[in-house]
N, C-alpha and C positions, 0 to 999 in steps of 0.2 A: 206380837208374841215376845214373854220376855221369859228368859230362862230362870224359874224360880229361885237356884243358888245362886245367880249372879243380880237379883235383886237389891240394889246398892240405896241405903238413906235418901241419898236425894233423889231417887228415882219414886219410891216412895212417895215422896214429898211432891213430887210432881203430878202422881196418881191419885191423892187423898182426896180431889174435889169429884173425883169419878167415882171413888172408891162409897164416899159420901153419898152420894148421889144412884147409888146401884147401877151403875152403867160401866163397869169392868168385864172383859170376857171372860168366862169361866178360867181359864188358863190363867190371865194376868189377876185376877181376883185370887187364886190358888196362890201365888208368887208373893203376892202383897200379903196374903194374910198368913204363909209363912215366915216372908220375913218377921210379920209383928211377933210370931212364937218367941221369935229367939232376939229380941230387938225393943231393949223396956225402954231407950230413948224414944224409938219412934212408935210403942203402943203410948206414952205418955204425950208425946205431941198428938197423934191420934186424938185419945181422950179430952185432951183440952181444947180441938177442934169440935169434940162433939158437942162439950158441954156450951161453947159459943152460939153454934150454931143451937142450942136449947134455947139459952139466954135469950139471944137476938132474933127468934122466930118466933116469940111474942111480942115484939114490938111491931106499934100500927103507925102509919103516918102521923098521925094525931099526939104520938109519944114525943117526937123529934122537935126541935126549938128551930125558928126560924132560921137560929145562926147556924144548930148542930146539920142543918139541911143544907146550908150554903155550904159548910166545911166538907161534907164529903162530895158536894156535888164539883166543887173546887180539887180535892182530892183526887177526884178520878177523870177529869177533865183531860182529854186527850187516853185516853186510858184503851189499849187494847189487848184481846188475850194473844200471848206467842204462841205461836203452834209449835 
């Protein structure tokens, strides 16, 4: 659980994926949204990510060239989500 007053920009960045996936608990979501209300930089960051999701959500595997697919596979080779 996160204290709404203590949510930093770094913490918001770390929580943004869960926010976009609607996976935050009520308390954390409230803290997240309270931070957004007072932080134009984080609001802009969130909007940029929302636009990226909107744009890339329209891509299909057929939209990727073989070179783009290989570049993505190489970029994420060995990548693991840190906890």
